[in-house]
C-alpha positions in Angstrom: 2.6 13.4 -1.2 6.3 12.5 -1.4 7.0 15.1 1.2 4.0 15.6 3.2 4.8 12.9 5.8 8.1 14.7 6.1 8.7 15.9 9.8 9.4 19.2 8.6 5.9 19.6 7.0 3.8 21.7 9.4 0.6 19.4 10.2 -1.4 22.2 11.7 -0.9 26.0 10.7 -1.5 28.4 13.1 -2.5 25.6 15.7 -5.6 24.9 13.7 -6.1 21.2 13.3 -6.6 20.2 9.3 -5.1 23.6 8.0 -2.1 22.5 6.4 -0.8 22.8 2.7 -2.1 19.2 1.6 -5.5 20.1 2.5 -5.3 23.5 1.4 -4.1 22.3 -2.1 -6.6 19.6 -1.9 -9.8 22.2 -1.2 -8.4 23.8 -4.5 -8.3 20.8 -6.6 -12.1 19.4 -5.4 -13.7 23.0 -6.0 -11.8 23.2 -9.4 -12.9 20.0 -10.4 -16.6 20.5 -9.6 -16.6 23.8 -11.3 -15.1 22.5 -14.5 -16.9 19.4 -14.9 -20.1 21.6 -14.7 -18.8 23.6 -17.5 -17.3 20.9 -19.3 -20.6 19.0 -18.8 -18.9 15.7 -18.1 -20.5 12.4 -17.2 -19.8 10.2 -14.4 -18.7 6.9 -16.6 -17.4 4.9 -13.8 -18.8 1.0 -14.4 -21.7 0.6 -12.8 -20.5 -2.5 -10.7 -17.5 -0.8 -9.6 -19.8 2.2 -8.7 -21.6 -0.4 -6.7 -19.0 -2.1 -4.9 -17.3 1.3 -4.1 -20.5 2.3 -2.3 -20.8 -0.7 -0.5 -17.0 -0.3 0.8 -17.9 3.4 1.8 -20.8 2.2 3.6 -19.0 -0.6 5.7 -16.0 1.9 6.7 -19.0 4.4 8.0 -20.7 1.7 9.5 -17.4 0.6 11.5 -16.7 3.8 12.7 -20.4 4.2 14.2 -20.0 0.8 16.0 -16.5 1.9 17.2 -17.9 5.3 18.6 -20.9 3.8 20.2 -18.7 1.5 22.4 -14.9 2.4 23.1 -14.8 0.7 26.5 -11.7 -1.7 25.4 -9.9 1.1 23.8 -10.3 3.4 27.0 -9.2 0.3 29.0 -5.9 -0.4 26.9 -4.8 3.3 27.1 -5.1 3.5 30.8 -3.0 0.3 31.0 -0.3 2.1 28.9 -0.8 5.3 30.7 -1.9 7.1 27.4 -4.2 9.6 26.4 -6.9 8.0 24.2 -7.9 9.4 21.2 -10.9 11.8 21.4 -14.3 11.7 19.2 -13.2 14.3 16.8 -10.0 12.9 16.4 -11.2 9.5 15.9 -13.7 10.7 13.3 -11.1 12.5 11.6 -8.5 10.0 11.4 -11.1 6.8 11.0 -13.8 8.4 8.8 -12.6 11.8 7.0 -9.2 10.8 6.2 -10.4 7.3 4.7 -12.1 9.3 2.0 -9.7 12.1 1.8 -7.1 9.9 0.6 -9.4 8.4 -2.2 -10.8 11.6 -3.5 -7.9 12.4 -5.7 -8.2 9.2 -7.7 -11.8 9.6 -8.3 -11.2 13.1 -9.5 -8.4 11.8 -11.8 -10.7 9.3 -12.9 -13.4 11.7 -14.0 -11.0 14.6 -15.6 -8.6 12.4 -17.2 -10.1 12.7 -20.8 -7.4 13.0 -23.3 -3.5 11.8 -23.9 -1.9 15.0 -22.2 -3.9 14.8 -18.7 -3.1 10.9 -18.8 0.5 11.8 -19.5 0.7 14.4 -16.7 -1.4 11.9 -14.0 0.9 8.9 -14.9 4.0 11.2 -15.0 3.3 12.5 -11.6 2.3 9.2 -10.0 6.0 7.9 -11.2 7.6 10.9 -10.0 6.0 10.7 -6.5 7.5 7.2 -6.0 10.8 8.3 -7.3 11.3 11.2 -5.0 10.2 9.1 -1.8 13.0 6.7 -2.9 15.6 9.4 -3.4 14.7 10.6 0.3 15.0 6.9 1.5 18.3 6.6 -0.1 19.6 10.1 1.0 18.6 9.4 4.6 19.9 5.6 4.8 23.1 6.1 2.8 24.7 3.1 0.8 26.5 2.0 3.8 23.4 0.6 5.2 23.4 -2.1 2.9 26.6 -3.5 4.2 25.1 -3.7 7.8 23.7 -6.9 9.4 20.1 -7.6 8.9 18.9 -7.0 12.3 21.2 -3.5 12.3 19.4 -2.7 9.1 15.9 -3.2 10.3 16.3 -1.2 13.2 18.1 1.6 11.3 15.4 1.8 8.8 12.7 1.6 11.3 14.1 5.1 13.1 15.8 6.9 9.8 12.8 6.1 7.6 10.2 7.5 9.9 12.2 10.4 11.3 13.5 11.3 7.7 10.5 10.6 5.3 7.7 10.3 7.4 6.3 7.0 6.1 7.0 3.7 8.3 9.5 1.3 6.7 7.2 -1.5 6.2 4.7 1.0 4.0 8.0 2.3 2.2 8.9 -1.4 1.2 5.3 -2.2 -0.2 5.3 1.0 -2.2 8.8 0.9 -3.6 8.1 -3.0 -4.8 5.2 -1.9 -6.7 6.6 1.5 -8.0 9.7 -0.5 -9.5 7.5 -2.3 -11.8 5.2 0.6 -12.5 8.3 2.5 -13.8 9.6 -0.2 -15.4 6.6 -0.3 -17.7 6.8 3.1 -18.7 9.5 1.8 -21.1 6.5 0.6 -23.5 5.7 4.4 -24.0 8.9 6.3 -23.9 11.7 6.4 -26.6 15.3 4.3 -26.2 17.1 7.6 -25.3 14.5 8.1 -22.2 14.6 4.6 -21.4 18.5 4.9 -20.6 18.1 8.1 -19.0 15.0 7.8 -17.0 13.5 4.9 -16.8 16.7 2.4 -15.8 18.2 5.1 -13.2 14.5 5.6 -11.8 14.1 1.8 -11.3 17.6 1.5 -9.8 17.1 4.3 -7.2 13.7 2.6 -6.3 15.3 -0.6 -5.9 18.0 0.7 -3.8 15.5 2.4 -1.3 13.3 -0.9 -1.0 16.7 -2.8 0.0 17.2 -0.2 2.3 14.0 -0.5 4.1 14.6 -4.2 5.3 11.3 -5.2 4.2 11.0 -8.8 3.5 7.5 -8.8 2.2 8.5 -6.2 -0.2 11.7 -8.1 -1.3 9.5 -11.2 -2.1 6.9 -9.0 -3.2 9.3 -7.4 -5.8 10.7 -10.9 -7.0 7.0 -12.6 -7.3 5.9 -9.4 -9.5 9.0 -9.4 -11.6 8.4 -13.4 -12.4 4.9 -12.8 -13.3 6.0 -9.9 -15.6 9.0 -11.8 -17.0 6.8 -15.1 -17.4 4.0 -13.6 -19.3 5.2 -10.6 -21.1 9.1 -9.9 -21.0 10.5 -13.5 -21.2 14.5 -12.1 -22.4 14.6 -10.4 -18.8 15.0 -13.8 -17.3 18.4 -14.4 -18.2 19.2 -11.3 -16.1 17.8 -13.2 -12.7 21.1 -14.8 -11.9 23.2 -11.6 -12.5 20.7 -9.5 -10.2 21.1 -12.4 -7.5 24.8 -12.0 -7.4 24.8 -8.3 -7.5 22.6 -8.4 -4.3 24.6 -10.9 -2.8 27.9 -8.9 -3.3 26.6 -5.3 -2.7 23.7 -5.7 -0.4 24.3 -8.6 1.8 22.1 -7.2 4.4 19.1 -7.6 2.2 20.0 -11.4 2.0 20.2 -11.7 5.7 16.9 -9.9 6.3 15.3 -12.3 4.0 16.5 -15.4 5.5 15.8 -14.0 9.2 14.4 -16.6 11.0 15.2 -19.8 8.8 18.9 -19.9 10.1 19.0 -21.7 13.5 20.7 -19.8 16.3 22.0 -21.4 19.2 21.4 -18.6 21.5 18.1 -18.3 20.6 15.3 -19.2 23.4 13.5 -22.4 22.0 10.2 -21.8 23.6 7.2 -24.1 22.3 5.5 -21.0 21.3 7.8 -19.8 19.0 10.0 -22.4 17.7 9.9 -25.2 15.8 12.0 -28.6 15.6 13.0 -28.1 12.1 14.9 -25.1 12.8 12.7 -22.5 11.6 11.9 -20.0 14.0 8.1 -19.1 13.5 8.1 -16.1 15.6 11.3 -14.4 13.9 10.3 -15.1 10.5 6.5 -13.8 11.0 7.5 -11.1 13.7 5.3 -12.4 16.2 2.4 -12.9 14.0 2.2 -16.7 14.9 1.1 -15.6 18.2 -1.7 -13.1 17.2 -3.2 -14.6 14.5 -4.5 -17.6 15.8 -6.4 -15.4 18.7 -7.4 -13.1 16.0 -9.1 -16.2 13.8 -10.9 -17.1 17.4 -12.2 -13.8 17.9 -13.8 -13.6 14.2 -15.5 -17.3 14.6 -17.2 -15.8 17.7 -18.7 -12.7 15.3 -18.5 -14.1 11.8 -21.0 -12.4 10.1 -20.5 -8.4 11.1 -17.5 -8.5 13.2 -17.0 -5.9 16.1 -16.4 -2.6 14.5 -13.4 -0.6 14.0 -10.0 -0.9 16.0 -11.6 -4.6 17.3 -8.2 -5.8 18.1 -8.0 -3.2 21.1 -11.8 -2.8 21.7 -12.3 -6.4 22.4 -9.0 -6.8 24.4 -6.8 -8.9 22.2 -4.0 -6.4 22.3 -3.9 -6.6 26.0 -4.3 -10.0 26.1 -1.1 -10.2 23.8 0.5 -8.1 26.4 -0.1 -10.4 29.5 0.3 -14.0 27.6 3.6 -13.3 25.8 4.6 -9.7 26.9 4.0 -7.9 23.9 3.3 -4.3 24.6 2.1 -2.1 22.0 3.2 -4.2 18.9 -0.3 -5.4 18.1 -2.9 -2.7 18.1 -4.0 -4.6 14.9 -3.8 -7.8 13.6 -0.8 -7.1 11.0 -2.9 -8.9 8.2 -5.3 -6.9 6.5 -7.7 -9.4 5.5 -7.9 -10.7 9.0 -8.3 -6.9 10.3 -11.3 -6.2 8.0 -13.1 -9.4 8.7 -12.7 -9.1 12.2 -13.7 -5.4 12.3 -16.7 -5.9 9.6 -17.3 -9.9 9.2 -17.3 -11.9 6.2 -20.4 -10.0 4.9 -18.7 -6.8 4.5 -15.4 -9.1 3.5 -17.1 -10.4 0.4 -17.9 -7.3 -1.6 -14.5 -5.6 -0.7 -12.2 -8.3 -1.6 -14.2 -8.8 -4.8 -13.8 -5.2 -5.7 -10.0 -5.7 -5.5 -10.1 -8.9 -7.3 -11.9 -7.0 -10.3 -9.2 -4.5 -10.1 -6.8 -7.1 -10.7 -8.5 -8.8 -13.4 -9.2 -5.3 -15.3 -5.5 -4.5 -14.8 -4.4 -7.8 -16.1 -6.8 -7.8 -19.2 -5.3 -4.2 -20.2 -1.7 -5.5 -19.7 -2.2 -8.5 -21.9 -3.8 -6.4 -24.5 -1.0 -5.6 -27.5 -3.3 -3.4 -29.4 -2.3 -0.4 -27.8 0.8 0.5 -25.6 -1.3 2.4 -23.5 -3.2 -0.7 -22.4 0.1 -2.5 -21.5 1.7 0.2 -19.3 -1.5 1.2 -17.6 -2.3 -2.4 -16.9 1.4 -3.2 -16.0 1.4 -0.3 -13.6 -1.8 -0.7 -11.8 -1.5 -4.5 -11.7 2.1 -3.7 -10.0 0.3 -1.1 -7.3 -2.3 -3.7 -6.6 -0.5 -6.7 -6.6 1.9 -5.2 -4.0 -0.9 -4.1 -1.7 -2.5 -7.2 -1.6 0.6 -9.4 -1.3 1.7 -6.8 1.6 -1.4 -7.2 3.2 -0.7 -10.9 4.4 1.7 -9.3 7.0 0.7 -5.7 7.3 -1.2 -2.7 5.6 -4.7 -2.1 5.9 -8.3 -1.9 3.7 -8.9 1.3 5.3 -7.4 3.9 2.9 -4.4 5.9 4.3 -1.5 7.9 2.9 0.7 4.9 1.7 -2.3 3.7 -0.4 -2.7 7.2 -2.5 -0.4 6.0 -5.0 -2.4 2.6 -5.3 -5.6 4.5 -5.6 -4.4 6.8 -8.5 -2.9 3.8 -10.3 -6.7 2.3 -9.9 -8.1 5.6 -11.4 -6.2 5.5 -14.2 -6.7 1.7 -14.8 -10.7 2.6 -14.6 -10.2 5.4 -16.9 -8.0 3.5 -19.9 -10.6 0.5 -19.3 -13.9 2.6 -19.8 -12.0 4.3 -22.8 -11.1 0.9 -24.5 -14.6 -0.3 -24.2 -15.6 3.0 -26.0 -13.3 2.2 -28.4 -14.5 -1.3 -29.0 -18.3 -0.1 -29.3 -17.1 2.5 -32.1 -17.4 5.5 -29.9 -14.9 8.5 -30.1 -12.3 8.6 -27.3 -10.1 11.6 -27.0 -7.6 9.6 -24.8 -7.0 6.9 -27.2 -7.6 8.5 -30.6 -4.7 11.4 -30.0 
């Protein structure tokens, strides 16, 4: 996953769509999993309510695609306006349906197959290494000198360089790094002091640099908020480092500070249009990157179809993207609401939103329960790691991301798989049953 999106990785070998390294490896893993789980007579141990909510989640994803394919008139109109070829039916099914399940499948395999400590260590170690390798690619591509650029220059450089050199969008990388930092930091509960200094701290530093170089303000805020929670409830002694971290960022990465304050500092050259500027000097258009124009329109459309929404890709299909272009000159910046919660409700309605949002809240509840359980270091690490990844996603979803699983969410879903496995094993232990994962 750390190199899959890299531009040099072939997406279709021999011109055959879908025939690539990732899918070939994925097929081998799935077949091996199905074969070995029969030999080992493994039982599916997912908690019932999680099973039910996952099924409902999948059902609404399928339903949204069916509704999208039944009426794509708005999408076709939009692509005609921008003089581009619309996605075909096959490519839409592949992207909107098959891939949604494909990016979640590795986590289901890990949940089902991770039954002992050795398998757990491999899974958690691989998850951490994936983020570390991504961070290394970002730092290598952006160079340390990027941190001395102006905030706006950093944003534009990151937008081009990270996408071209790493393959993931800078906003996705920012979200992943903000959670990955605390995931790796939580590993200190399992490793020796030697490995803490040689692996955990250098890795955290690398991830922090990568996050700073993305210019992602939401990522910065997410990292700080998660750190506040962890320090407040678990590692209070690290609170004394906050002033030192702030001073270091101001001195060595002034571009990050400038990006974080972007839009809050009045600019004499800024146009003070009523739609994007407030009298108190805060430019909402700059602070929200234009989302303050899109969200009211999205909410109005939700009110018109509150129960079941409009189907997948509603923002484009009902003409809001085109309306944004006509009203504000926003060309192709809003093919979706840039808010995962609004996007899901707009596409699928409040009826679909309740079970899906409840599912993620349960994940947070389980992870926090493990993180606060001091009876086993494995609980603290698993709960802390999964809470970081899920929390980073849910916070970042306010301004980006999507509840339709995609490449950037694979790490989070693997964290969820480990969370559910350890949660199940802890329940076994409390019931007096044997647990290979916890007894070793």
